[in-house]
C-alpha positions in Angstrom: 14.5 -25.8 -13.2 13.5 -29.4 -13.8 14.7 -31.5 -16.7 11.2 -31.7 -18.2 10.8 -27.9 -18.0 14.1 -27.4 -19.7 13.2 -29.8 -22.4 9.9 -28.1 -22.9 11.5 -24.7 -23.3 13.9 -26.1 -25.9 11.0 -27.5 -27.9 9.2 -24.1 -27.6 12.2 -22.4 -29.2 12.8 -25.1 -31.9 9.2 -25.3 -33.0 8.7 -21.5 -32.7 5.5 -21.8 -30.7 3.5 -18.7 -30.0 2.8 -17.3 -26.6 -0.7 -18.8 -26.5 0.7 -22.2 -27.5 3.5 -22.0 -24.9 0.9 -21.3 -22.2 -1.2 -24.3 -23.2 1.9 -26.5 -23.2 2.8 -25.3 -19.8 -0.7 -25.9 -18.4 -0.9 -29.4 -19.8 2.7 -30.6 -19.0 3.7 -33.9 -17.6 4.6 -32.4 -14.3 2.9 -34.3 -11.4 0.7 -31.4 -10.4 -2.4 -29.7 -11.8 -2.4 -26.7 -14.0 -2.3 -23.4 -12.0 -5.6 -21.5 -11.9 -3.8 -18.2 -12.7 -2.4 -19.7 -15.9 -5.7 -21.2 -16.9 -7.3 -17.8 -16.4 -4.8 -16.2 -18.7 -5.5 -18.8 -21.4 -9.3 -18.2 -21.0 -8.7 -14.5 -21.7 -6.8 -15.4 -24.8 -9.8 -17.3 -26.2 -11.5 -14.0 -26.8 -8.9 -13.0 -29.3 -9.5 -14.6 -32.8 -5.9 -15.5 -33.6 -5.0 -16.6 -30.0 -8.2 -18.7 -29.9 -7.1 -20.8 -32.9 -3.7 -21.3 -31.4 -5.1 -22.3 -28.0 -7.6 -24.8 -29.4 -5.1 -26.2 -31.9 -2.6 -27.1 -29.1 -5.4 -28.3 -26.9 -6.6 -30.9 -29.6 -3.0 -32.0 -30.0 -2.7 -32.7 -26.3 -6.0 -34.6 -26.3 -4.7 -36.9 -29.0 -1.5 -37.8 -27.1 -0.4 -41.3 -26.4 -1.1 -43.4 -23.2 2.3 -42.8 -21.5 1.6 -39.1 -21.6 -1.7 -39.5 -19.9 -1.1 -36.4 -17.9 -1.2 -34.4 -21.1 -4.6 -35.8 -21.8 -6.0 -35.4 -18.3 -4.7 -31.8 -17.9 -6.0 -30.9 -21.4 -9.5 -32.1 -20.3 -9.1 -30.1 -17.1 -8.2 -27.0 -19.1 -11.0 -27.6 -21.5 -13.5 -27.8 -18.7 -12.3 -24.5 -17.4 -12.4 -22.8 -20.8 -16.0 -24.0 -21.3 -17.0 -22.1 -18.1 -14.9 -19.0 -18.3 -13.6 -18.7 -21.9 -15.2 -17.6 -25.1 -18.4 -19.2 -26.2 -16.6 -20.4 -29.3 -14.9 -23.0 -27.2 -18.1 -24.9 -26.6 -19.1 -24.4 -30.3 -15.8 -26.0 -31.5 -16.1 -28.8 -28.9 -19.5 -29.7 -30.2 -18.1 -29.8 -33.7 -15.4 -32.2 -32.6 -17.4 -34.2 -30.1 -16.3 -37.5 -31.5 -12.7 -36.8 -30.6 -13.7 -36.2 -27.0 -16.0 -39.3 -26.9 -13.2 -41.6 -27.9 -11.4 -40.8 -24.7 -14.1 -42.7 -22.7 -12.1 -45.8 -23.5 -8.7 -44.4 -22.6 -6.4 -47.0 -21.1 -3.0 -46.8 -19.5 -1.3 -49.0 -16.8 1.8 -47.6 -15.3 4.9 -49.6 -14.1 3.3 -50.2 -10.7 0.3 -51.8 -12.3 -2.0 -48.8 -11.5 -4.6 -47.8 -14.0 -4.0 -44.1 -14.7 -6.6 -44.1 -17.5 -9.4 -44.0 -15.0 -8.6 -40.3 -14.3 -9.0 -39.5 -17.9 -12.2 -41.5 -18.3 -13.9 -39.8 -15.3 -12.9 -36.3 -16.6 -14.3 -37.1 -20.0 -17.7 -37.9 -18.5 -17.8 -34.5 -16.7 -16.9 -32.6 -19.9 -19.4 -34.5 -22.1 -22.2 -34.0 -19.5 -21.5 -30.2 -19.6 -21.4 -30.1 -23.4 -24.7 -31.9 -23.7 -26.6 -29.8 -21.2 -26.8 -26.2 -22.5 -28.8 -24.9 -19.6 -26.3 -26.3 -17.1 -23.4 -24.8 -19.1 -25.1 -21.4 -19.1 -25.5 -21.6 -15.3 -21.9 -22.6 -14.9 -20.7 -19.7 -17.0 -22.9 -17.3 -15.1 -21.6 -18.6 -11.7 -18.0 -18.5 -12.9 -18.4 -14.9 -14.1 -19.8 -13.8 -10.8 -17.0 -15.6 -8.9 -14.4 -13.9 -11.1 -16.0 -10.4 -10.5 -16.2 -11.0 -6.8 -12.5 -12.0 -6.6 -11.5 -9.0 -8.6 -13.4 -6.7 -6.2 -11.9 -8.4 -3.2 -8.5 -7.9 -4.7 -9.1 -4.3 -5.3 -10.4 -3.8 -1.8 -7.3 -5.4 -0.3 -5.1 -3.1 -2.4 -7.0 0.1 -1.4 -6.9 -1.0 2.2 -3.2 -1.4 2.1 -2.8 2.0 0.5 -5.1 3.5 3.2 -3.0 1.9 5.9 0.1 3.4 4.4 -1.4 6.9 4.4 -2.6 6.6 7.9 0.9 6.2 9.4 3.1 9.3 9.3 1.2 11.1 6.6 0.6 14.9 6.8 -3.1 14.4 6.4 -3.3 12.2 9.5 -1.4 14.8 11.5 -3.6 17.6 10.3 -6.7 15.7 11.1 -5.6 14.9 14.6 -4.5 18.5 15.3 -7.7 19.9 14.0 -9.9 17.7 16.1 -12.5 19.3 18.4 -11.0 17.8 21.5 -7.6 19.2 20.7 -9.1 22.7 20.0 -11.0 22.7 23.3 -7.9 21.8 25.2 -6.1 24.7 23.7 -8.9 27.1 24.6 -8.8 25.9 28.2 -5.0 26.3 28.4 -5.0 29.9 27.2 -4.8 32.5 30.1 -7.9 34.6 30.7 -6.3 37.5 32.6 -2.9 39.2 32.7 -2.2 37.9 36.1 -2.8 34.3 35.0 -0.6 34.9 31.9 2.2 36.1 34.2 1.8 33.1 36.5 1.9 30.7 33.5 4.9 32.4 32.2 6.8 32.1 35.5 5.7 28.4 35.7 7.0 27.8 32.1 10.3 29.5 32.9 10.7 27.5 36.1 10.0 24.2 34.3 12.4 25.0 31.5 15.2 25.9 33.9 14.6 22.7 35.8 14.6 20.7 32.6 17.8 22.4 31.4 19.5 21.6 34.7 18.6 17.9 34.2 19.7 17.7 30.6 22.6 20.2 30.7 23.9 20.7 34.3 26.9 22.5 33.0 24.9 25.1 31.0 24.1 28.6 31.9 21.5 28.8 34.8 21.5 32.5 35.3 19.8 33.5 32.1 16.1 33.9 32.4 15.6 32.3 29.0 17.9 29.3 29.6 16.3 26.0 28.4 13.3 27.7 26.8 13.8 25.4 23.8 13.1 22.4 25.9 9.6 23.5 27.0 7.8 21.9 24.1 9.8 18.7 24.0 9.4 18.2 27.7 5.6 18.5 27.6 5.1 17.2 24.1 4.4 19.1 20.9 0.6 18.6 21.0 0.2 19.2 24.8 -2.2 22.1 25.5 0.1 23.4 28.3 3.1 23.3 25.9 1.2 25.3 23.3 -0.1 27.9 25.8 3.2 28.4 27.8 5.3 28.2 24.6 3.2 31.0 23.1 3.8 33.1 26.1 7.5 32.5 26.1 7.6 33.4 22.4 5.7 36.6 23.2 8.2 37.4 26.0 11.1 36.8 23.6 9.5 38.9 20.9 9.2 41.9 23.3 12.9 41.5 24.4 14.3 43.6 21.5 11.8 46.4 22.2 12.9 46.5 25.8 16.5 46.6 24.8 15.8 49.5 22.3 13.9 51.4 25.0 16.8 50.8 27.5 19.3 52.2 24.9 17.1 55.2 24.3 16.8 55.9 28.0 20.6 55.7 28.3 21.1 58.1 25.4 18.5 60.5 26.9 20.3 60.4 30.3 23.7 61.0 28.6 22.3 64.0 26.7 20.7 65.4 29.8 23.9 65.1 31.7 25.8 66.8 28.9 23.4 69.7 28.8 23.6 70.1 32.6 27.4 70.2 32.5 27.4 72.7 29.7 25.0 75.0 31.6 27.1 74.8 34.7 30.3 75.7 32.8 28.5 78.8 31.3 27.4 80.0 34.7 31.0 79.6 36.1 32.3 81.7 33.2 29.8 84.4 33.9 30.8 84.5 37.6 34.4 84.9 36.7 
């Protein structure tokens, strides 16, 4: 923070300036740069409030009546006044016309700095622009209309950029983007083509999927079990890609094969029990016949 900014803050506290007055003091400071457009826009919005309008204009007239060594106060106050005439409340122009003499006296503003440069010329030129605007009501009306359109266009552009950024954020990694890609016609047609049409084709694709999964399992886990017919089935989708039509078709067949595995095990157990019971009944009948013979 510069020394002038620190001194200005102390004065704001000591004199108990309002928020509107502090903003005007900041915009018309002695710093060697122009008032920020964002700050001037905030001050222009304050002029539509009755209380804030009085505070803004009161501090502005005080800056315009400053001494020659503070020529930047005067020049920046005229710059801010020109901005308020175009974008602020219409009461700004009305009050300026009532105090036109105060502005006209600045046409003779003089100040020569230490280097012998006439800094008053900047103030005198700015006064001419403000006076011309105040005396030509039609031009002032056109300037206000143009400034309003410019402000609306900038607001719309800002809103468009914000929504574009949000849209970009949703398009990367969002569930909606995944759903839209997976439900595309091209993806659906690929799935239809990958589905087997006959039982023989289904069996062929199943064998192909098992062969590929075993091969992939041997590459990734050479020490794993290679004898199991279901070894490496979990790698089928990752090897071909989650959205690959082949992966979806073969993966579905593998899942159906795995789903039927418990049924086959149950059937095998039932067959074993049936054979055991048949053998038991056969042995019992043979023992009965042997007893009869004895």
